[in-house]
C-alpha positions in Angstrom: 80.0 -98.4 223.5 79.6 -101.9 222.3 76.1 -103.3 222.7 75.0 -107.0 222.5 72.1 -108.3 220.5 69.0 -107.4 222.4 66.6 -110.2 222.2 63.2 -108.5 222.7 60.0 -110.0 221.8 58.6 -108.7 218.4 56.3 -110.5 216.2 57.9 -111.1 212.7 61.1 -109.8 213.7 63.0 -112.7 213.3 66.8 -112.2 214.0 66.1 -108.3 214.4 68.0 -105.5 213.3 71.7 -105.1 212.8 73.3 -101.9 213.1 76.4 -101.3 211.0 79.2 -99.8 213.1 81.9 -98.0 211.0 82.7 -95.1 213.6 80.5 -92.4 211.8 77.6 -92.2 213.7 76.2 -91.5 217.4 73.8 -94.4 217.7 72.7 -93.9 221.2 69.4 -92.1 220.3 68.7 -94.7 217.8 69.1 -97.7 220.0 67.3 -96.0 222.8 64.3 -95.6 220.2 64.8 -99.6 219.4 64.6 -100.4 223.0 61.4 -98.3 223.7 59.7 -99.8 220.9 60.9 -103.5 221.8 62.6 -104.0 218.5 65.5 -106.5 218.8 68.7 -105.2 217.7 72.7 -105.8 217.7 75.8 -104.4 216.3 77.6 -105.5 212.8 81.3 -105.3 213.2 82.2 -108.0 210.6 80.9 -109.7 207.5 79.9 -112.7 209.6 77.7 -110.5 211.6 75.4 -109.9 208.7 73.9 -113.5 209.2 72.6 -112.7 212.6 69.9 -110.3 211.3 66.9 -110.0 209.1 67.5 -106.2 208.3 70.0 -103.7 208.6 70.5 -99.8 209.4 73.4 -97.8 208.1 73.5 -94.8 210.7 75.6 -91.6 210.2 76.5 -88.1 211.3 78.8 -85.7 210.0 80.8 -85.5 206.7 79.7 -87.9 204.1 83.1 -88.0 202.4 84.8 -88.8 205.8 82.0 -91.5 206.6 82.7 -93.3 203.2 86.2 -93.4 204.0 85.5 -94.9 207.4 83.1 -97.3 205.8 85.6 -98.4 203.1 88.1 -99.2 206.0 86.0 -101.7 207.6 86.0 -104.0 204.5 82.2 -104.1 204.5 81.4 -102.2 201.4 81.2 -105.3 199.0 79.0 -107.2 201.5 76.7 -104.1 201.8 76.2 -103.5 198.3 75.4 -107.1 197.9 72.7 -107.1 200.6 69.1 -108.4 199.7 67.4 -107.8 203.0 65.8 -104.6 204.1 68.3 -102.0 204.6 67.9 -98.4 205.9 70.3 -95.5 205.7 69.5 -92.7 208.1 70.9 -89.1 207.5 74.4 -89.5 206.4 73.7 -93.1 206.1 71.1 -92.4 203.5 73.7 -90.0 201.5 76.1 -92.9 201.5 73.8 -94.9 199.3 74.0 -92.4 196.5 76.6 -92.3 193.9 78.4 -88.9 194.8 78.4 -86.2 197.3 79.4 -82.6 196.8 80.7 -82.6 200.5 84.3 -83.5 200.1 83.9 -84.4 196.3 83.3 -87.9 197.2 82.4 -91.0 195.5 79.8 -93.1 197.6 78.2 -96.5 197.4 76.3 -96.0 194.2 73.2 -98.1 195.3 71.2 -95.2 193.9 72.4 -93.4 190.7 71.6 -89.9 192.2 73.7 -87.1 193.9 74.0 -85.6 197.3 74.2 -81.9 196.9 74.5 -78.7 199.1 71.6 -76.6 200.0 72.1 -72.9 198.8 71.8 -70.5 201.7 69.9 -67.3 201.5 68.2 -64.8 203.8 65.3 -66.9 203.9 66.8 -70.5 204.0 69.7 -70.9 206.5 72.1 -73.8 206.2 72.0 -76.3 207.7 68.3 -77.1 207.4 67.5 -77.8 211.2 64.3 -78.6 212.8 60.9 -80.0 212.0 59.5 -80.2 208.4 56.6 -81.9 206.5 57.2 -84.8 204.0 55.0 -86.1 201.4 55.0 -89.6 200.6 55.0 -89.9 196.6 54.9 -93.9 196.5 52.8 -96.6 198.3 55.2 -98.3 200.6 54.8 -100.2 203.9 57.7 -98.0 205.4 55.1 -95.3 205.7 52.1 -97.4 206.7 50.1 -95.3 209.1 52.0 -92.1 208.5 49.9 -89.3 207.0 50.9 -87.2 204.2 52.4 -83.8 205.7 53.6 -85.4 208.7 56.5 -83.6 210.5 59.8 -85.2 210.9 63.0 -83.8 212.2 66.0 -82.9 210.0 69.6 -81.7 210.7 71.5 -81.5 207.3 73.4 -79.1 205.1 73.3 -81.4 201.9 70.2 -83.0 200.4 69.7 -85.9 197.8 68.5 -84.5 194.5 64.8 -85.2 193.6 64.3 -88.0 191.3 60.9 -89.4 190.8 62.3 -93.0 190.0 63.8 -93.1 193.6 61.9 -90.7 195.7 59.9 -92.3 198.2 58.8 -89.2 199.9 59.8 -85.5 199.4 60.1 -82.3 201.4 61.0 -78.7 200.4 63.7 -76.4 202.0 64.5 -73.5 199.4 64.2 -76.4 196.8 62.4 -79.8 196.9 64.6 -82.8 197.7 64.2 -86.4 198.7 63.3 -86.9 202.0 63.2 -90.6 201.6 64.4 -93.0 198.8 63.5 -96.5 197.9 65.1 -99.0 195.4 64.5 -102.9 195.7 65.6 -103.7 199.3 67.2 -100.4 200.0 65.7 -97.4 201.8 67.0 -94.1 203.1 65.7 -91.4 205.2 67.2 -87.8 205.5 65.4 -87.1 208.6 66.0 -88.8 212.1 63.0 -90.9 212.7 64.5 -91.6 216.2 64.2 -88.0 217.2 60.7 -87.4 215.2 58.0 -88.4 217.8 55.4 -90.7 217.2 55.6 -90.9 213.3 59.3 -91.5 213.7 58.7 -94.4 216.0 56.0 -95.8 213.6 58.5 -95.6 210.8 61.1 -97.6 212.8 58.3 -100.2 213.6 57.3 -100.5 210.0 60.9 -101.3 209.1 61.3 -103.9 211.7 58.4 -105.7 210.0 59.4 -105.4 206.3 
């Protein structure tokens, strides 16, 4: 469903959050969370739409390779890679920021020179990794302001972003340690779903709206 820009009052929000639409994300829970928090948002469907916003979210669910194919079909990839305003990838949207995914043997945006790999299933660790898990911030960053180390966030994923100290903003463990969030310049990614993660997820979205 196409949604118009919501001009809701938020100090420091400027042009609000632009959600990049490319047909690979169910954005209802995300937009519902933004509305609850009074964060202005709108949809990005073309290159010209980027000028309307001060920050961007790349949502995503499902198959990383298929999502990348859909994103390429929009013609927005060069514009996304050249963005200089705060940009947040969520779940598969985060995986798209990496260079490669084992899911579909797919080359991705390569904004982060790290890979997305598949969890190894065992008797103890089932795949997908679904449910609440603790995250531990590893760098100081305003995205995690007022979020204590060890806070729980909600995950649903079969593939994880490899841990790399240079880019890992917070880590989590499920069978192996992985990047729960990443950061490089103006680009951020979170593997968990902040819009489904209760008060700390809402805190993170509010923090992002003020970056």
